[in-house]
Rosetta silent file (secondary structure, phi, psi, omega in degrees, C-alpha in Angstrom):
SEQUENCE: MSWMAALDYRQGTAHRAAGIPCQDFGRLVQLDEDTVIAALADGAGSARFSHIGARAAVDCALPWLRERLINNRGSRGRLSTLPAATLFDGLVQTVQAKLTQTANDNRHDLRDYACTLALVALSPNEVSAAQIGDGLIVARQVQGDYTLLIAPDHGEYINETSFITDPDAQDHMRISSMQGPIRFVGAATDGLAGVSIDNRKNSPHAPFFAPMDSFARQSTCPGDVHNGIRDFLASKRLAEKSADDLSLMLCGWQGYDSA
SCORE:     score description
SCORE:     0.000 S_00000001
   1 L     0.000  121.587 -176.163    0.000    0.000    0.000 S_00000001
   2 E  -168.059  166.936  171.291    1.591    3.224   -1.097 S_00000001
   3 E   -83.375  136.378  166.073    1.323    6.355   -3.170 S_00000001
   4 E   -98.502  102.158 -167.924    2.440    6.207   -6.779 S_00000001
   5 E  -135.810  141.863  177.544    3.609    9.804   -6.975 S_00000001
   6 E  -160.652  164.353  179.791    5.856   11.929   -9.170 S_00000001
   7 E  -146.725  143.181  173.963    6.375   15.477  -10.398 S_00000001
   8 E  -149.492  163.791  179.754    8.091   16.997  -13.401 S_00000001
   9 E  -142.071  158.987 -175.153    8.410   20.358  -15.134 S_00000001
  10 E  -151.210  142.421  176.046    9.371   21.468  -18.641 S_00000001
  11 L   -65.795  134.100  179.761   10.391   24.611  -20.465 S_00000001
  12 L   -73.776  157.846 -177.369    7.601   25.967  -22.652 S_00000001
  13 H   -63.812  -33.489  179.482    7.980   26.250  -26.401 S_00000001
  14 H   -66.993  -42.620  178.507    7.732   30.051  -26.268 S_00000001
  15 H   -69.581  -36.428  178.198   10.572   30.319  -23.764 S_00000001
  16 H   -63.014  -43.350 -179.387   12.641   27.793  -25.667 S_00000001
  17 H   -66.212  -33.551 -177.230   12.279   29.780  -28.866 S_00000001
  18 H   -90.813   -3.121 -178.772   13.169   33.039  -27.116 S_00000001
  19 L    72.430   25.537  179.112   16.115   31.599  -25.172 S_00000001
  20 L   -93.715  134.083  179.923   14.432   32.294  -21.829 S_00000001
  21 L   -60.714  154.888  173.861   15.186   29.833  -18.981 S_00000001
  22 L   -63.517  125.312 -177.525   12.419   27.597  -17.696 S_00000001
  23 L   -97.298    0.081  174.050   10.745   29.586  -14.937 S_00000001
  24 E   -92.706  148.789  173.458    8.875   26.595  -13.477 S_00000001
  25 E  -155.557  146.322  178.335   10.380   24.370  -10.818 S_00000001
  26 E  -158.610  156.522  176.162    9.033   21.627   -8.562 S_00000001
  27 E  -145.293  150.222  177.901   10.052   18.809   -6.270 S_00000001
  28 E  -132.618  138.951  178.289    8.248   15.898   -4.609 S_00000001
  29 E  -131.203  128.895  174.753    9.340   13.851   -1.606 S_00000001
  30 E   -96.673  106.297 -175.191    7.712   10.650   -0.350 S_00000001
  31 L   -70.388  -36.822  175.141    8.366   10.698    3.396 S_00000001
  32 L  -160.926 -173.404 -177.350    6.984    7.184    3.871 S_00000001
  33 L   -59.378  -30.204 -174.616    4.401    4.909    2.254 S_00000001
  34 L   -93.654  -20.841 -166.214    1.577    7.082    3.571 S_00000001
  35 L  -123.994  127.461  177.269    2.949   10.601    3.251 S_00000001
  36 E  -126.576  139.013  171.849    3.912   12.715    0.245 S_00000001
  37 E  -127.713  148.756 -178.653    4.889   16.376    0.158 S_00000001
  38 E  -151.918  155.382  176.220    5.485   18.509   -2.921 S_00000001
  39 E  -138.997  139.574  177.159    6.135   22.094   -3.929 S_00000001
  40 E  -131.546  138.762  178.552    5.658   23.828   -7.292 S_00000001
  41 E  -136.618  149.050 -179.500    6.716   27.347   -8.249 S_00000001
  42 E  -132.006  113.145 -178.344    6.277   29.461  -11.363 S_00000001
  43 E   -68.852  143.626  179.098    8.566   32.438  -11.863 S_00000001
  44 L   -68.052  134.368 -179.286    7.052   35.748  -12.912 S_00000001
  45 L   -63.576  -24.216 -177.450    7.646   36.528  -16.560 S_00000001
  46 L   -89.890   -3.690 -176.428    8.476   40.126  -15.704 S_00000001
  47 L  -100.138  130.514 -171.787   11.130   39.247  -13.099 S_00000001
  48 L   -60.878  -38.005 -174.645   14.748   38.968  -14.260 S_00000001
  49 L  -121.211   34.450 -176.546   15.750   36.081  -12.051 S_00000001
  50 H   -65.293  -26.587  176.886   12.398   34.431  -11.409 S_00000001
  51 H   -65.808  -33.939  175.830   13.780   31.040  -12.507 S_00000001
  52 H   -74.513  -39.346  178.251   16.243   31.287   -9.628 S_00000001
  53 H   -61.812  -41.424 -179.939   13.511   32.507   -7.305 S_00000001
  54 H   -62.023  -44.350  179.255   11.264   29.552   -8.164 S_00000001
  55 H   -65.445  -43.637 -178.992   14.000   27.048   -7.380 S_00000001
  56 H   -64.775  -38.958  179.761   14.975   28.809   -4.156 S_00000001
  57 H   -63.537  -44.807  179.532   11.353   29.004   -2.986 S_00000001
  58 H   -66.025  -45.509 -177.771   10.786   25.283   -3.530 S_00000001
  59 H   -66.840  -20.870  175.535   14.123   24.297   -1.974 S_00000001
  60 H   -87.128  -45.326 -172.572   13.248   26.378    1.092 S_00000001
  61 H   -70.031  -36.675 -173.457    9.569   25.462    1.468 S_00000001
  62 H   -67.361  -50.005  176.041    9.837   21.690    1.100 S_00000001
  63 H   -65.477  -29.292  176.228   12.232   20.945    3.999 S_00000001
  64 H   -62.475  -45.517  179.519   10.335   23.497    6.076 S_00000001
  65 H   -67.476  -39.804  178.457    7.098   21.544    5.562 S_00000001
  66 H   -57.160  -45.337 -179.964    8.842   18.225    6.180 S_00000001
  67 H   -65.296  -39.263  178.600   10.056   19.464    9.561 S_00000001
  68 H   -60.388  -42.698 -178.726    6.605   20.787   10.441 S_00000001
  69 H   -70.270  -41.720 -179.827    5.050   17.384    9.762 S_00000001
  70 H   -63.287  -39.387 -177.602    7.748   15.434   11.601 S_00000001
  71 H   -78.808  -12.930 -178.823    7.419   17.632   14.670 S_00000001
  72 L  -135.347   53.601 -171.720    3.605   17.415   14.670 S_00000001
  73 E   -65.241  134.246  175.767    3.022   13.883   13.442 S_00000001
  74 L   -88.224 -176.222  179.001   -0.557   12.712   13.013 S_00000001
  75 L  -141.538  164.181  178.171   -1.923    9.189   13.429 S_00000001
  76 L    55.172   46.437  176.251   -4.383    6.842   11.738 S_00000001
  77 L    81.468    1.637  178.499   -3.714    8.211    8.285 S_00000001
  78 L   -88.412  147.275 -177.497   -3.827   11.856    9.344 S_00000001
  79 L   -69.606  -47.369 -169.624   -1.044   14.198    8.270 S_00000001
  80 E  -154.532  159.565  172.471   -0.566   16.210   11.411 S_00000001
  81 L   -75.929  -13.770 -179.043   -1.964   17.099   14.780 S_00000001
  82 L   -88.528  139.917  170.557   -2.134   20.688   13.469 S_00000001
  83 L   -66.427  158.060 -175.108   -5.124   21.964   11.496 S_00000001
  84 H   -55.796  -41.302 -177.719   -4.262   23.059    7.957 S_00000001
  85 H   -61.542  -31.178  179.880   -4.476   26.762    8.790 S_00000001
  86 H   -87.522  -31.944 -178.433   -1.853   26.287   11.506 S_00000001
  87 H   -54.984  -38.618 -175.368    0.309   23.804    9.592 S_00000001
  88 L   -95.945    9.469  175.003    1.348   26.495    7.113 S_00000001
  89 L   -59.287  127.581  177.475    1.954   29.232    9.710 S_00000001
  90 L    95.269   -7.295 -178.570    5.315   30.824    8.979 S_00000001
  91 H   -60.109  -52.304 -176.577    5.579   29.636    5.375 S_00000001
  92 H   -59.683  -47.168 -177.375    5.480   33.095    3.792 S_00000001
  93 H   -63.610  -39.299 -179.204    7.945   34.596    6.250 S_00000001
  94 H   -65.827  -46.518 -178.157   10.371   31.685    5.875 S_00000001
  95 H   -70.879  -40.100  177.721   10.408   31.750    2.067 S_00000001
  96 H   -61.363  -38.981  179.050   10.539   35.532    1.887 S_00000001
  97 H   -63.017  -40.802  178.387   13.544   35.531    4.219 S_00000001
  98 H   -65.368  -45.315 -178.780   15.345   33.044    1.958 S_00000001
  99 H   -69.140  -35.196  176.481   14.589   35.006   -1.208 S_00000001
 100 H   -63.519  -41.972  177.496   15.554   38.290    0.472 S_00000001
 101 H   -62.824  -43.122  178.617   18.896   36.783    1.451 S_00000001
 102 H   -61.307  -44.255  179.068   19.414   35.544   -2.117 S_00000001
 103 H   -63.570  -45.245 -179.246   18.587   38.979   -3.515 S_00000001
 104 H   -63.954  -40.831 -179.357   20.865   40.773   -1.042 S_00000001
 105 H   -61.839  -30.124 -177.140   23.743   38.378   -1.674 S_00000001
 106 L  -104.524    6.245  179.631   23.528   39.161   -5.386 S_00000001
 107 L    57.387   44.629  176.682   22.734   42.873   -4.973 S_00000001
 108 L  -116.057  170.704  174.752   19.363   42.484   -6.637 S_00000001
 109 L   -87.372  145.666  179.724   15.861   43.604   -5.742 S_00000001
 110 H   -56.168  -37.006 -177.658   13.576   41.058   -4.097 S_00000001
 111 H   -67.313  -14.131  175.217   11.015   41.518   -6.881 S_00000001
 112 H   -67.623  -15.184 -177.106   13.617   40.202   -9.358 S_00000001
 113 H  -111.095   19.645 -174.778   12.936   36.761   -7.829 S_00000001
 114 L   -59.410  136.130  177.253    9.124   36.903   -7.923 S_00000001
 115 E  -159.526  158.488  170.920    7.351   33.556   -8.235 S_00000001
 116 E   -82.534  169.141  177.759    4.183   31.754   -7.282 S_00000001
 117 E  -153.856  131.261  173.173    4.313   28.876   -4.805 S_00000001
 118 E  -126.117  136.689 -177.857    2.102   25.889   -4.088 S_00000001
 119 E  -128.946  130.219 -174.993    2.756   23.446   -1.255 S_00000001
 120 E  -131.237  138.014  172.860    0.930   20.113   -0.887 S_00000001
 121 E  -133.282  135.008 -177.521    0.953   17.396    1.783 S_00000001
 122 E  -143.806  148.646  174.528   -1.117   14.225    1.529 S_00000001
 123 E  -135.335  174.339 -179.368   -1.850   11.005    3.322 S_00000001
 124 L   -60.000  -21.744 -176.190   -4.451    8.282    2.621 S_00000001
 125 L  -121.195   12.471 -178.659   -7.009   10.149    4.723 S_00000001
 126 E  -166.551  143.838  168.946   -6.118   13.804    4.285 S_00000001
 127 E  -134.315  133.708  177.261   -4.691   16.352    1.880 S_00000001
 128 E  -128.693  144.016 -176.053   -3.694   19.876    2.880 S_00000001
 129 E  -148.260  151.014  173.826   -2.408   22.600    0.588 S_00000001
 130 E  -133.632  143.724 -177.322   -1.330   26.218    0.561 S_00000001
 131 E  -149.842  139.826  168.906   -0.911   28.391   -2.487 S_00000001
 132 E  -124.984  112.530  179.791    0.063   31.888   -3.507 S_00000001
 133 L   123.501 -161.534 -168.074   -0.534   32.516   -7.196 S_00000001
 134 L  -107.045   28.389  172.206   -2.257   30.991  -10.188 S_00000001
 135 L   -79.391 -175.840 -179.968   -1.490   27.289   -9.867 S_00000001
 136 E  -144.117  147.384  179.816   -4.138   24.632   -9.271 S_00000001
 137 E  -135.093  127.115 -175.112   -4.586   21.674   -6.932 S_00000001
 138 E  -123.799  142.619  178.432   -7.158   18.918   -7.502 S_00000001
 139 E  -137.994  156.215  175.345   -8.160   16.007   -5.274 S_00000001
 140 E  -138.465  130.384  172.949  -10.519   13.012   -5.443 S_00000001
 141 E   -85.968  169.442 -177.382  -11.909   10.945   -2.622 S_00000001
 142 L   -56.471  126.861  179.595  -12.760    7.274   -3.015 S_00000001
 143 L    53.608   31.998 -179.696  -15.478    6.892   -5.692 S_00000001
 144 L  -114.691  177.976  177.266  -15.906   10.657   -5.723 S_00000001
 145 L   -86.645  165.845  176.947  -15.694   13.479   -8.233 S_00000001
 146 E   -76.972  132.710 -178.103  -12.651   15.655   -8.810 S_00000001
 147 E  -116.224  133.230  175.461  -12.591   18.680   -6.528 S_00000001
 148 E   -80.376   95.687 -175.653  -10.693   21.888   -7.168 S_00000001
 149 E   -64.739  -45.019  173.359   -8.997   22.124   -3.798 S_00000001
 150 E  -137.745  124.130 -178.187   -7.373   25.437   -4.700 S_00000001
 151 L   -89.425  158.401  175.930   -8.270   27.321   -7.874 S_00000001
 152 L   -59.415  136.358  176.742   -5.919   29.612   -9.823 S_00000001
 153 L   -99.149  104.760 -176.994   -5.777   33.127   -8.413 S_00000001
 154 L   -96.649    6.003  177.295   -5.810   35.487  -11.376 S_00000001
 155 L    69.616 -166.293 -176.130   -6.160   38.646   -9.334 S_00000001
 156 L   -78.575  -27.514 -176.063   -8.349   41.578  -10.213 S_00000001
 157 L  -120.119  162.424  179.732   -7.120   41.924  -13.791 S_00000001
 158 L   -60.856  136.083  178.314   -6.385   39.514  -16.665 S_00000001
 159 L    65.640   15.224  175.674   -2.992   37.800  -16.363 S_00000001
 160 L  -100.057  141.096  175.006   -2.487   39.271  -12.887 S_00000001
 161 L  -150.591 -179.839  179.996   -1.626   37.067   -9.934 S_00000001
 162 L  -103.015  154.109  179.991    0.088   37.163   -6.547 S_00000001
 163 L  -127.784  153.783 -178.358    3.686   36.208   -5.789 S_00000001
 164 L   -64.037  -20.798  179.948    5.425   34.937   -2.673 S_00000001
 165 L   -84.983   -8.715 -178.538    7.683   38.018   -2.839 S_00000001
 166 L   -64.750  144.486  177.177    4.780   40.493   -2.605 S_00000001
 167 L   -58.575  -31.419 -179.784    4.620   42.584    0.594 S_00000001
 168 L  -103.733   27.507 -177.834    1.033   41.390    1.093 S_00000001
 169 H   -56.614  -38.415 -179.771    1.707   37.766    0.124 S_00000001
 170 H   -58.331  -38.098 -179.358    0.378   36.520    3.455 S_00000001
 171 H   -68.173  -23.021 -176.441   -3.009   38.102    2.695 S_00000001
 172 H  -102.352    1.042  177.500   -3.164   36.260   -0.617 S_00000001
 173 L   -74.411  127.411  178.595   -2.150   32.829    0.640 S_00000001
 174 E  -109.618  136.868 -177.436   -5.023   30.387    0.288 S_00000001
 175 E  -124.378  138.283  178.941   -5.203   27.234    2.377 S_00000001
 176 E  -148.169  153.921  177.043   -7.471   24.258    1.855 S_00000001
 177 E  -147.380  158.931  176.886   -7.781   20.699    3.110 S_00000001
 178 E  -139.084  130.422  178.632   -9.887   17.617    2.528 S_00000001
 179 E  -113.457  147.625 -175.613  -10.380   14.795    4.988 S_00000001
 180 L   128.906 -175.880 -178.030  -11.552   11.319    4.157 S_00000001
 181 L   -73.103   97.953 -179.126  -10.213    8.538    1.938 S_00000001
 182 E   -83.234  129.217 -177.601   -8.022   10.444   -0.565 S_00000001
 183 E  -119.485  -16.146  177.543   -7.270    8.459   -3.702 S_00000001
 184 E  -154.579  138.923  172.334   -5.842   11.003   -6.141 S_00000001
 185 E  -137.515  132.871  175.330   -4.178   14.408   -5.976 S_00000001
 186 E  -130.057  147.306  177.684   -2.927   16.427   -8.911 S_00000001
 187 E  -143.385  151.013 -178.011   -1.273   19.836   -9.016 S_00000001
 188 E  -155.424  156.418  170.253   -0.030   22.064  -11.801 S_00000001
 189 L   -81.976  175.132 -169.058    1.255   25.524  -12.580 S_00000001
 190 H   -69.830  -11.645  176.694   -0.880   27.825  -14.702 S_00000001
 191 H   -61.626  -22.678  178.915    0.552   26.594  -17.994 S_00000001
 192 H  -101.982   -0.614 -176.715   -1.844   23.638  -17.729 S_00000001
 193 H   -60.942  -37.632 -176.450   -4.863   25.586  -16.465 S_00000001
 194 H   -65.286  -25.809 -179.023   -6.290   26.051  -19.941 S_00000001
 195 H  -104.623   -9.454 -174.435   -6.531   22.304  -20.584 S_00000001
 196 H  -114.423  -10.902 -177.729   -7.319   21.091  -17.060 S_00000001
 197 E  -119.449  133.042  173.061   -9.907   23.560  -15.742 S_00000001
 198 E   -84.493  101.557 -174.188  -13.469   24.090  -16.975 S_00000001
 199 L   -65.178  -29.076 -179.881  -13.595   27.877  -16.797 S_00000001
 200 L   -66.080  -36.938 -177.474  -17.375   28.033  -17.163 S_00000001
 201 L  -104.616   -6.178 -174.959  -17.879   25.967  -14.022 S_00000001
 202 L    50.315   52.644 -176.883  -14.562   26.793  -12.327 S_00000001
 203 E  -142.381  161.657  178.768  -14.074   23.075  -11.755 S_00000001
 204 E   -62.060  144.002  177.010  -11.594   20.362  -12.774 S_00000001
 205 L   -86.416  102.288 -173.457  -11.947   19.051  -16.318 S_00000001
 206 H   -56.385  -40.203  178.438  -12.630   15.364  -15.627 S_00000001
 207 H   -61.338  -20.999  175.299  -11.536   14.141  -19.109 S_00000001
 208 H   -79.960  -47.068 -172.712   -8.109   15.613  -18.354 S_00000001
 209 H   -82.909  -31.703 -174.563   -7.663   14.168  -14.864 S_00000001
 210 H   -57.436  -49.971  179.259   -9.429   10.794  -15.151 S_00000001
 211 H   -65.574  -31.229  177.978   -6.843    9.072  -17.392 S_00000001
 212 H   -72.093  -36.845  174.434   -3.987   10.509  -15.329 S_00000001
 213 H   -58.388  -53.150 -179.284   -5.673    9.307  -12.154 S_00000001
 214 H   -61.407  -41.537 -179.229   -5.998    5.774  -13.569 S_00000001
 215 H   -61.575  -46.608 -178.466   -2.452    5.835  -14.907 S_00000001
 216 H   -64.010  -44.090 -176.091   -0.941    6.812  -11.553 S_00000001
 217 H   -72.672  -20.905 -179.071   -2.948    4.267   -9.558 S_00000001
 218 H  -100.762   -1.893  179.930   -2.160    1.444  -11.987 S_00000001
 219 L   -71.421  154.207 -176.897    1.555    2.162  -12.350 S_00000001
 220 L   -89.379  -17.824  178.721    4.013   -0.340  -10.920 S_00000001
 221 L  -161.039  158.646  179.140    6.436    2.234   -9.486 S_00000001
 222 H   -57.830  -29.530  178.500    6.847    6.011   -9.071 S_00000001
 223 H   -61.573  -36.156  177.050    9.421    5.968  -11.859 S_00000001
 224 H   -65.884  -39.449  178.099    6.728    4.930  -14.325 S_00000001
 225 H   -63.399  -43.660  179.755    4.558    7.834  -13.181 S_00000001
 226 H   -61.467  -43.715  179.591    7.473   10.225  -13.655 S_00000001
 227 H   -63.941  -37.457  178.287    8.155    8.921  -17.155 S_00000001
 228 H   -65.370  -42.031  177.182    4.489    9.292  -18.052 S_00000001
 229 H   -62.914  -46.004 -178.686    4.414   12.900  -16.843 S_00000001
 230 H   -59.715  -44.064  179.467    7.615   13.698  -18.720 S_00000001
 231 H   -65.239  -39.179  179.887    6.268   12.219  -21.964 S_00000001
 232 H   -64.975  -45.741 -178.447    2.995   14.099  -21.588 S_00000001
 233 H   -65.425  -25.801 -179.451    4.676   17.453  -20.967 S_00000001
 234 L   -92.370   -0.152 -173.627    6.886   16.897  -24.016 S_00000001
 235 L   -70.347  145.303  178.764    4.023   15.839  -26.291 S_00000001
 236 H   -64.149  -37.059 -178.957    3.376   17.717  -29.512 S_00000001
 237 H   -61.259  -42.351  178.939   -0.343   17.728  -28.811 S_00000001
 238 H   -69.705  -38.733 -179.620    0.132   19.614  -25.530 S_00000001
 239 H   -60.998  -29.467  178.271    2.621   22.036  -27.110 S_00000001
 240 L   -71.730  -18.844 -177.248   -0.085   23.006  -29.609 S_00000001
 241 L  -104.230  -22.778 -178.807   -2.343   24.029  -26.711 S_00000001
 242 L  -147.013  123.731  177.687    0.116   25.687  -24.333 S_00000001
 243 L   -98.006    1.034 -176.324    3.412   27.452  -25.085 S_00000001
 244 L   -80.928  164.329  168.678    4.024   28.262  -21.409 S_00000001
 245 L   -60.610  150.831 -172.006    6.367   26.485  -19.002 S_00000001
 246 E  -132.801  137.694  172.579    4.632   23.444  -17.533 S_00000001
 247 E  -136.659  140.434 -179.075    4.680   21.623  -14.201 S_00000001
 248 E  -146.931  132.470  173.263    2.558   18.634  -13.198 S_00000001
 249 E  -117.571  135.512  175.361    2.297   16.462  -10.096 S_00000001
 250 E  -129.114  133.241  177.769    0.311   13.210   -9.987 S_00000001
 251 E  -135.983  115.126  177.806   -0.332   11.114   -6.863 S_00000001
 252 E  -119.752  133.949 -177.113   -2.467    7.969   -7.011 S_00000001
 253 E   -85.950  129.804  173.346   -3.151    5.733   -4.013 S_00000001
 254 E  -115.892  112.768 -178.564   -2.595    2.002   -4.338 S_00000001
 255 L   170.667 -152.163 -178.287   -3.953    0.121   -1.386 S_00000001
 256 L   -60.569  138.021  176.307   -7.087   -0.667    0.517 S_00000001
 257 L    47.387   57.218 -170.805  -10.284    0.575   -1.105 S_00000001
 258 L   -92.669   15.955 -178.943   -8.290    2.175   -3.935 S_00000001
 259 L   -66.667    0.000    0.000  -11.179    2.875   -6.328 S_00000001
């Protein structure tokens, strides 16, 4: 019984053509058979070093969350003794401090490292997430529909969003959790929003997630899930629909009552 979980990211065709570095970055860690944590970041297109900021934000946030979970371990399939709102206390301040140090060390402005950030933790009976920016996080309970745990934050104007480097980032951090038998969790940066979200209903596009859900839960090892994500992100069909940088996380539960 375990999660089949993986994450990958890829430079978009527009950035590749223009010689711009991939501004997406993500990492996933499986702490044990029951517990997975992941972080995804998307650098702001207007920020000079946002690709560095995205990597630094993820590399700071992920061990921070790991320590929070270890120090407040839950039981019976629960992530933590802390409620979700408390679990992510200090996230913004911790990541901002790291990015500020990076900016100061290089004599840059903090806004040069602007990026979004999504942080996810899941167990068989709970998923908790925090996000600043326009990424998306989707979950499904056993024999249930796909739920948009956190929707993209596009701000007040078109193509506007919030960044972890913003002075009011704490005010824009959204936290959500779902308790019960969790069987699938997916997360992505905004490059996949156009193909994965039904904008009319502001809900997950089931034809997008259903085959990925089945693929993850039927895979024989996390490496197979990673290879599948990598092939999908590199596919010509997807490139025709999105020229942006792309990040995707898939987590499917294999175990008791895994429907």
